[in-house]
N, C-alpha and C positions, 0 to 999 in steps of 0.2 A: 193628692198622693197617688202614686202609681204602685203597681205590684213590685216594681224594682226595689222599692224601699224595703219591702219584706225580704227580698233576696239578699240585700245588703246587710240587714240585721241578722239573718241566719248565717251568713258568711262570717260576720264578725264574731258571733257567738261560737261558731265552730273553731275559729282561730284562737279565741281565748280559752275554750275548752281544751284544745290540744296543748296549749302552753301550760295550763294547770296540770294536765296529765303528765307531761314531760317533767315538770317540777316534782310531782309526787313520786315518779319513778326514780328521779335523781336522789331525792331524800331517802328513799328506801334502799337503793343499791349503791350509790356513790360513783356510778360510772361517769367518765368524763364526757362521753358523747351526749348523755342526757343533761349534764351540767351546761354544756354549750347550747343545747336546744332550749333549756329553760331560760338561760340568759338572753338569747336571741329572741325567744318567744315574747319577751316584754316589748321589744322593738316592733316585732311583727303584729302584736296585739294593738300597739299604738297606731301603726300604719293602717290596720283594718278599721280602727275606730275613726281615724281621720277620713278614710274612705266613706264610712257611714255618715259622718257629719257633712261631707261634701254632697253625698246623695240626698240627704234630708234637706239641706239648706238651699242648694242651687239646683233647681230642676233641669236646667239646661246642661249641667255637667254630671248627670247621673251615671253615664257610662265611664267617666273618668274615676268617679268614686268606686264603681264596681271593678274597674281595672286595678285600682290600688288594693282592694280586698283580695282579688285574685292573685296579685303579685305577692301579697303577704302569705297566702295559703301555699303558693308554689315555693316560695323561699323557705318556708317552714318545713316543707317536705323534703327539701334537698339536703338537710343536715344529716350527716352520718351518725347512726346510733348503733349501739351494741345489741346483740340478740339477747333478750331477757326471758322469753317465753319458750317453753318446751312442749307441754301437753295441756295448757290452760284452754278453757273454753272462750267463746267470743265475748261474753259479758265481762269476764275478768280482764281480757285485753282492752276492752272498751273503757273500763274505769281505771285501768293502769295498776291493777293489783299484781304485785310481784313479791316473791319471798324476800325478806329482809336479809341483806348481805352486808353485815358490818364486821369490822375487824375484832372488836371487843364484845363478843356476845357473852352475856352472863345470865 
């Protein structure tokens, strides 16, 4: 095992974390940009997982697996999202904490 396997695992974990954060923001706000990001995040998470599996199983194709993970992270960042934060600190943005914006607040 080389150190590139750890890089692949970290990249896949980052992709899945960003997908779950987008899903959390969508469920709390209902914005369409975050809905699209959450739906596509499933595909990008699967692509990153495939990249990790290629990196783990075929040592001669480690760079191909890392390329798939990098492509998943790049494509995940290209989705247009609405602005949801105004004065929140870094930790709240990191975990995706946003005010609930529902139509039927009771």
